C-alpha positions in Angstrom: 75.5 10.6 27.9 73.9 7.6 29.6 71.9 9.9 31.8 70.6 11.8 28.8 69.5 8.5 27.1 67.7 7.4 30.3 65.9 10.7 30.6 64.9 10.6 26.9 63.6 7.0 27.3 61.6 8.0 30.4 60.2 11.0 28.4 59.2 8.7 25.5 57.6 6.2 27.9 55.8 9.1 29.5 54.4 10.2 26.2 53.3 6.7 25.3 51.6 6.3 28.7 49.9 9.7 28.2 48.6 8.5 24.8 47.3 5.3 26.3 45.5 7.3 29.0 44.0 9.7 26.4 42.8 6.7 24.3 41.3 5.1 27.4 39.5 8.4 28.2 38.3 8.7 24.6 37.1 5.1 24.7 35.3 5.7 28.0 33.7 8.8 26.6 32.4 6.9 23.6 31.0 4.2 25.8 29.2 6.7 27.9 27.8 8.4 24.7 26.6 5.0 23.4 25.0 4.2 26.8 23.3 7.6 26.9 22.0 7.1 23.3 20.6 3.7 24.1 19.0 5.1 27.3 17.3 8.0 25.4 16.2 5.7 22.6 14.6 3.3 25.1 13.1 6.2 27.0 11.6 7.6 23.9 10.2 4.2 22.9 8.6 3.8 26.4 7.1 7.3 26.2 5.8 6.7 22.7 4.3 3.3 23.8 2.7 5.0 26.8 1.2 7.8 24.7 0.0 5.4 22.0 -1.6 2.9 24.5 -2.9 5.3 27.2 -3.2 9.0 26.2 -4.2 8.7 22.6 -5.8 5.3 22.6 -9.1 6.9 21.6 -7.6 8.2 18.4 -4.9 5.8 17.3 -6.4 2.5 16.2 -3.4 0.8 14.7 0.4 0.9 15.0 2.9 -1.4 13.3 5.5 -1.9 10.6 5.4 -3.1 7.0 8.3 -4.6 5.0 7.8 -4.9 1.2 9.7 -6.1 -1.8 8.9 -6.4 -5.5 9.8 -5.5 -9.0 9.4 -2.4 -11.2 10.6 -0.4 -14.1 11.5 3.2 -14.9 9.1 4.6 -17.5 9.8 3.9 -21.2 13.4 3.0 -20.7 12.4 -0.2 -18.8 15.3 0.1 -16.3 14.8 -2.2 -13.3 13.9 -0.3 -10.1 13.6 -2.4 -6.9 13.2 -0.7 -3.5 13.0 -2.6 -0.2 10.1 -0.9 1.7 10.7 -0.2 5.4 7.5 1.4 6.6 6.1 2.5 10.0 2.3 2.4 9.8 0.0 4.3 12.2 -3.8 4.4 11.7 -6.2 6.9 13.2 -10.0 6.4 13.8 -11.6 8.2 10.9 -14.9 8.7 12.7 -13.2 10.4 15.7 -11.2 12.7 13.4 -14.3 13.7 11.4 -17.4 12.7 13.4 -19.8 14.9 11.4 -18.7 13.5 8.1 -17.7 9.8 8.6 -20.1 7.4 10.3 -18.9 5.2 13.2 -17.4 2.0 11.8 -16.0 0.8 15.2 -12.5 1.8 14.2 -12.3 -0.2 11.0 -12.2 2.8 8.7 -8.9 4.6 9.4 -6.7 7.4 8.0 -3.1 6.4 8.1 0.4 7.9 8.0 3.4 5.8 6.7 6.8 7.4 7.2 9.4 5.3 5.4 13.0 4.9 4.3 13.5 2.5 1.4 17.0 1.4 0.2 17.2 0.3 -3.4 18.5 -3.2 -4.1 18.7 -2.3 -7.8 20.2 0.0 -8.7 22.3 -0.5 -5.6 23.6 2.2 -3.2 20.6 4.4 -3.9 17.6 5.2 -1.7 14.2 6.9 -1.3 12.3 8.3 1.6 9.0 10.0 2.3 5.6 9.7 3.9 2.4 8.2 2.7 -1.0 9.6 3.7 -4.2 7.7 3.0 -7.2 5.7 4.0 -7.7 2.0 4.9 -10.9 0.0 5.4 -10.8 -3.3 7.3 -13.6 -5.9 7.1 -14.1 -9.3 8.8 -13.9 -12.4 6.7 -13.7 -15.2 9.3 -13.0 -15.5 12.9 -9.5 -14.2 13.4 -9.2 -13.1 9.7 -9.8 -9.6 8.4 -9.4 -8.2 4.9 -8.4 -4.7 4.0 -8.2 -2.3 1.1 -6.1 0.9 1.2 -4.9 3.8 -0.9 -2.9 6.9 -0.5 -0.4 9.4 -1.7 2.4 11.6 -0.4 5.7 13.4 -0.9 8.9 11.4 -1.5 12.5 11.9 -2.4 14.5 9.6 -4.7 18.3 9.7 -4.9 18.6 7.9 -8.3 18.9 10.0 -11.4 18.1 8.3 -14.8 17.1 9.1 -18.4 13.6 8.1 -17.5 13.0 9.8 -14.2 14.7 12.8 -12.6 15.9 12.5 -9.0 14.7 14.6 -6.1 11.1 15.5 -5.0 8.5 13.1 -6.2 4.9 12.0 -5.4 4.0 8.5 -4.3 0.6 7.0 -5.2 -0.3 3.6 -3.7 -3.2 1.2 -3.9 -3.2 -2.1 -2.0 -5.2 -4.9 -0.4 -4.4 -7.8 2.0 -5.2 -9.8 5.1 -4.8 -9.3 8.8 -4.2 -12.7 10.4 -4.9 -12.2 14.2 -2.2 -13.9 16.3 -3.6 -12.5 19.5 -6.7 -10.5 20.4 -5.2 -7.1 19.8 -2.4 -7.9 17.2 -2.2 -9.4 13.8 0.2 -10.4 11.0 -0.3 -8.3 7.9 0.2 -9.8 4.4 -0.7 -7.9 1.3 0.0 -6.7 -2.3 0.6 -3.1 -3.4 0.8 -1.2 -6.6 2.8 2.0 -6.5 3.4 4.8 -9.0 5.9 7.6 -8.4 6.4 10.6 -10.5 6.9 14.4 -10.0 3.8 15.8 -11.8 6.0 17.5 -14.4 7.9 19.6 -12.0 11.2 18.4 -13.4 12.2 16.4 -16.6 12.4 13.6 -17.4 9.2 12.4 -15.8 8.2 9.0 -17.2 7.3 7.7 -13.8 8.2 4.5 -12.0 5.7 1.6 -11.4 6.3 -1.1 -8.8 4.4 -4.2 -7.6 5.1 -5.2 -4.0 4.4 -8.1 -1.8 4.3 -6.9 1.8 4.4 -8.4 5.3 4.2 -6.7 8.7 2.8 -6.8 12.2 0.3 -4.5 13.8 -1.1 -3.7 17.3 -4.7 -2.6 17.5 -6.1 -0.2 20.1 -9.9 -0.8 20.4 
């Protein structure tokens, strides 16, 4: 009887030891996966930076990020709608894209792309994402200080469904202006104001639209 108990205890201890080994292996595997993910993210960032600064420097004039916050309402129901803008901004030399149409402005007239993912602070637990396509003109005000005006549009998706605006596919129309405050020769702090209207052009009802006013701040690198 004592022998059976001893064998059973060893068997249980062996099972526990096996579980611990399995957990250690799983943890080690997860660590390896995380390390690989970090490695590939860093590698992609390095490759992107190299392409932006070396291979496509003649076409890309600006690369940076923009964060924005402001207030807005949904159509006629006046429900508060507040997104937090998280935007990647990349500007392309308009003259080099269309040399026969647009005169050379030394890179100050650009066409831009703005992929973005914008969580909502109110209503909470909702989000929107999409891409803005537009044009921006930069002009010098003082040494180290440039102004700009911009405008664009693009497809978006909103997750929030309300009596004033249907969720799903939607269009984003944006107008804005602001300042570039040059910190270094080829980089600048970006502060601005934007007005944005989103609606779905009558594809789905209700479609009262959502208007927002944003204050924005960001940082850009310039490739001259």
